[in-house]
N, C-alpha and C positions, 0 to 999 in steps of 0.2 A: 912475052907472056906476063912478066912482072909489070910492064907499063900498062898493059890492058887492065890488070886487076887494080892498080893505083887509079887509073882513069875512071874506071867503074865506081870505085869508091868515092871519087870526087863528084861524079855525077849523082849518085844516091844521095850524098851529103848536101849538094847544091839543091836538088829537088826537095828534099826534106826541109831544109831551112826556107826555101821559097814558099812551100806549102804552109809552114808555120807562120811566116810572115803575112801571108794572105789571110789566114785565119784570124791572126791578131789585129790586122788592119781593118778587115771587114766585120769582125766580131763586135758585140756589145761593149762599150766603154765600161771600164770598172769605176764604179763610183763608191766612195766610202761615206757611210753616213755615221755621224756621231750618235752613239746610243744614249737614249735619255735614261736616267736612272729610274729604276723601277719605283713606282709610288704605291703605297699600301694604305688601305684604311683598316682600322681595328675596332671591334665592338665587343663590349664586355656585358654578358647577360647573366644576371643571377637567376637561378631557377630552383624550385623546390626539388628535393632529393627524391622525386618519385619518377620511376622509369617512363611512364606514359607522358608525363609532362616534359622530361628531358627529351624524349623522342620527338615529341611534336615541335619543340623549339628547334631541334636539329634539323628536322625536315624542312620547317618554315625558312630557316636562314640558308640551309643549303640550296633550296629552290631559288633563292634571291641571289645566288652566286657567292655566298660566303663560305669559307673553308674553316673548319674547326682546327685550332692550332694548339689548344691547351685547355685543361680542366682543372685549375687549382681549387682547393677548398676554401671558401670565404671564412665564415666563422664556424667551421667544422660541420655545419648542419646545412648550409646552402652552397652548392657547388657553383662556380663561376665558369661559363663557357665563354672562351676567347675565340673570336672569329677574326679572320683576315680576308680582305678582299683586293 
């Protein structure tokens, strides 16, 4: 009885390893690509501190794929919109 259990365990292990070997052999080869460093462009736009003007510029640059990343104040009267792409 014990030898039957041991034999069955060996059969299951052999079949499992054989199936794994077939999958690895026939599967897609693993390719490793070197990742290129991300490259960004930045654009600084000074706008008038009026909401409509700022919204127009934000929509204009957003439609072109630019993302707003910061809004520092220039001379305290003209905000600067800093975009990244």
